[in-house]
C-alpha positions as CSV (number, residue, x, y, z in Angstrom):
1,M,45.7,64.1,3.2
2,E,43.3,66.6,4.1
3,I,41.4,68.1,1.1
4,V,39.1,70.8,2.8
5,S,40.0,72.2,6.3
6,L,37.6,74.9,7.7
7,N,39.3,76.6,10.9
8,D,36.9,78.9,13.3
9,V,34.3,79.2,10.1
10,S,30.9,81.4,11.1
11,K,28.7,82.5,8.7
12,T,26.2,85.8,9.3
13,Y,23.9,87.3,7.9
14,T,21.8,90.7,8.4
15,K,17.9,90.7,8.4
16,G,16.8,94.1,8.3
17,N,18.3,95.2,11.8
18,Q,19.1,91.6,13.2
19,R,22.1,89.1,12.2
20,V,21.6,86.3,11.8
21,E,24.4,83.6,13.1
22,V,23.9,80.7,10.4
23,L,27.1,79.2,11.5
24,R,29.3,79.0,14.8
25,R,32.8,78.5,14.8
26,I,33.1,75.6,12.7
27,C,36.1,73.4,12.5
28,L,35.9,71.0,10.3
29,D,38.4,68.7,7.7
30,I,37.9,66.5,5.3
31,E,40.1,63.8,4.5
32,Q,40.9,63.1,-0.1
33,G,38.3,60.4,-1.3
34,D,36.0,60.9,1.5
35,F,32.2,60.6,1.3
36,I,30.2,63.0,4.0
37,A,26.8,62.9,4.1
38,L,25.6,66.5,6.0
39,M,22.8,66.1,7.7
40,G,20.2,68.0,10.2
41,P,17.1,69.9,10.6
42,S,16.0,72.8,8.4
43,G,17.8,76.1,8.5
44,S,21.0,74.5,10.6
45,G,23.0,75.9,8.2
46,K,23.8,72.8,5.9
47,T,23.3,74.4,2.6
48,T,25.7,77.3,3.7
49,L,28.1,75.1,4.8
50,L,28.2,73.5,1.4
51,N,28.4,76.9,-0.3
52,L,31.2,77.5,1.7
53,I,33.3,74.4,0.6
54,G,31.9,75.0,-3.2
55,G,33.1,78.5,-3.1
56,L,29.7,80.1,-3.7
57,D,29.9,82.1,-0.3
58,M,32.1,83.3,1.6
59,P,32.4,83.0,5.7
60,T,32.3,85.7,7.8
61,S,35.1,84.9,9.5
62,G,37.4,82.4,10.0
63,T,39.0,80.5,6.7
64,V,38.1,77.9,4.6
65,Q,41.1,76.1,2.6
66,V,40.4,74.0,-0.3
67,G,43.5,72.4,-1.7
68,A,46.1,74.3,-2.2
69,S,43.5,77.4,-2.1
70,R,42.7,80.1,0.9
71,L,39.3,80.8,-0.6
72,E,38.4,83.8,1.2
73,S,41.8,85.1,-0.2
74,L,40.4,85.2,-4.1
75,S,39.3,87.6,-5.7
76,S,35.5,87.5,-7.4
77,S,36.9,86.7,-11.0
78,G,39.5,84.2,-9.1
79,L,37.2,82.6,-7.5
80,A,35.3,81.9,-10.7
81,R,38.1,80.5,-12.3
82,W,38.4,78.0,-8.9
83,R,35.1,76.7,-9.2
84,A,35.3,76.1,-12.5
85,Q,37.9,74.3,-12.6
86,N,38.0,72.5,-9.0
87,I,34.1,71.7,-8.0
88,G,31.3,69.8,-9.5
89,F,28.3,71.0,-8.4
90,V,24.8,68.7,-8.2
91,F,21.8,70.2,-7.1
92,Q,18.3,68.9,-6.2
93,F,17.0,70.2,-9.0
94,Y,18.3,69.3,-12.5
95,N,19.1,72.6,-13.6
96,L,19.6,71.6,-17.3
97,L,19.1,74.1,-20.6
98,P,15.8,72.5,-21.6
99,M,16.4,73.6,-25.3
100,L,20.1,71.5,-25.4
101,T,20.6,68.1,-25.6
102,A,22.2,65.9,-22.7
103,Q,25.5,66.2,-24.5
104,H,25.7,69.9,-25.2
105,N,24.1,70.2,-21.3
106,V,27.4,68.1,-19.9
107,E,29.6,69.9,-22.3
108,L,28.8,73.8,-20.7
109,P,31.4,74.0,-18.3
110,L,33.9,73.0,-20.9
111,L,33.3,76.0,-22.4
112,L,35.0,77.8,-19.7
113,T,38.2,76.1,-20.3
114,S,40.9,76.7,-23.5
115,L,39.7,73.1,-24.7
116,P,39.2,72.5,-28.7
117,S,35.5,71.6,-29.4
118,K,36.4,68.4,-30.2
119,Q,38.0,67.7,-26.8
120,R,35.1,69.1,-25.5
121,K,32.9,66.7,-27.5
122,Q,34.9,63.9,-26.5
123,N,35.1,64.8,-23.1
124,A,31.2,65.1,-22.3
125,A,30.7,61.7,-24.2
126,T,32.8,60.3,-22.1
127,A,31.2,61.8,-18.8
128,L,27.7,60.5,-20.4
129,D,29.2,57.1,-20.9
130,L,30.0,57.0,-17.1
131,V,27.2,57.9,-15.8
132,G,25.2,55.2,-18.2
133,L,23.5,57.6,-20.8
134,G,25.8,57.4,-23.7
135,D,22.9,56.4,-25.8
136,R,20.9,59.1,-24.7
137,A,23.2,61.9,-25.7
138,K,20.9,63.4,-28.2
139,H,17.9,63.5,-25.8
140,K,16.8,67.1,-24.7
141,P,15.6,67.1,-20.6
142,S,12.2,66.3,-21.2
143,E,12.6,63.6,-23.2
144,L,14.3,61.7,-19.6
145,S,12.9,60.6,-16.8
146,G,14.2,62.5,-13.7
147,G,16.9,59.9,-12.7
148,Q,18.0,60.4,-16.4
149,Q,17.9,64.5,-16.2
150,Q,20.3,64.1,-12.6
151,R,22.7,61.7,-14.5
152,V,23.0,64.0,-17.3
153,A,23.5,66.8,-14.1
154,I,26.1,64.5,-12.5
155,A,28.1,63.8,-16.1
156,R,27.6,68.0,-15.8
157,A,29.9,67.8,-12.8
158,V,32.9,65.6,-13.4
159,V,33.3,66.4,-17.0
160,A,35.8,68.9,-15.7
161,D,37.4,66.5,-13.8
162,P,36.7,68.5,-10.5
163,M,38.7,68.0,-7.1
164,I,35.6,67.6,-5.4
165,L,31.9,67.4,-5.5
166,V,29.3,69.2,-3.8
167,C,26.1,67.7,-4.1
168,D,22.6,69.6,-2.5
169,E,19.4,67.1,-1.8
170,P,20.8,65.3,-5.1
171,T,17.8,62.7,-4.5
172,G,15.3,65.0,-3.1
173,D,13.1,65.2,-6.0
174,L,13.3,61.7,-7.5
175,D,11.4,58.6,-6.5
176,R,13.3,55.6,-4.1
177,Q,14.3,53.5,-7.2
178,S,15.5,56.6,-8.9
179,A,17.1,57.8,-5.4
180,E,19.0,54.7,-5.3
181,E,20.2,54.3,-8.6
182,I,21.7,58.0,-8.1
183,L,23.3,56.9,-4.7
184,G,24.9,54.0,-6.3
185,L,26.5,56.4,-9.0
186,L,27.9,58.7,-6.3
187,E,29.2,55.4,-4.4
188,I,30.8,54.4,-7.5
189,L,32.3,57.8,-8.2
190,N,33.7,57.8,-4.9
191,H,35.3,54.0,-4.5
192,R,36.2,53.7,-8.3
193,H,37.1,57.2,-9.2
194,G,38.1,58.6,-6.3
195,K,36.2,61.8,-6.1
196,T,35.7,63.6,-2.5
197,I,32.1,64.2,-1.9
198,V,30.5,66.5,0.3
199,M,26.2,65.8,0.0
200,V,23.8,67.6,2.0
201,T,20.6,65.6,2.4
202,H,17.6,64.8,5.0
203,D,17.3,61.2,4.2
204,P,18.6,58.5,6.8
205,K,18.5,56.2,3.6
206,A,20.6,58.2,1.5
207,A,23.1,58.8,4.1
208,E,23.8,55.5,4.9
209,H,25.7,55.5,1.2
210,A,28.6,57.3,2.6
211,R,31.6,57.1,4.2
212,H,30.8,59.4,7.3
213,T,27.9,61.3,8.6
214,L,28.2,64.5,10.1
215,V,25.2,66.3,12.0
216,L,24.8,70.5,12.1
217,D,22.2,71.6,14.6
218,K,21.6,75.4,15.3
219,G,24.9,76.4,13.0
220,E,27.2,73.6,15.1
221,L,28.3,70.2,14.6
222,V,27.0,68.3,17.1
223,Q,28.4,65.1,15.8
224,P,32.1,64.3,14.6
225,A,32.4,62.1,11.4
226,A,31.3,58.4,12.2
227,Q,32.2,55.4,10.0
228,A,29.3,55.0,8.0
């Protein structure tokens, strides 16, 4: 079943008097439970495409449907609610709040829900256990390694049980061993927990962990999905 469908999507930005076309008439369907690695040279539009799927940006033309929602038809407030309920974000830099413990960082997305405090704490603890950091719940980011901080960020991304994880260079700031651990964790989330994952990466070794690879170049898909 398709969980993401982009139909004839283009994205154009204006810089001064110039119009820069970042994406050109992208048509893309992603199946529920897939793990996509999105590759291509710098400036090819990978992060823009990821942001469209995650509802952080809107297309200049075309349609973006994720689940049952047409994103370009949602209001700003409706889109914010939709993201909180459906998308988990993982970035290259972990974006953890330094004054908060791992537990409280993971709990943050749940503050946008109606869950009572006890349930939020329980869900955050479960997410930390899932990424193997249940024993680090009271540690602040400065007391964790880079790989552990990214695990906390992944726990924060999955704590609200999102429909899709969108990951922008999630291993780009890590050494190879830590990167492999994070990629193995993403595989577990995909294979055992059924999470649909779309991951931007420059690293061919990272892409090997995905089920399929897509290649963007100059705003166009130049390689269809291929079995990893």
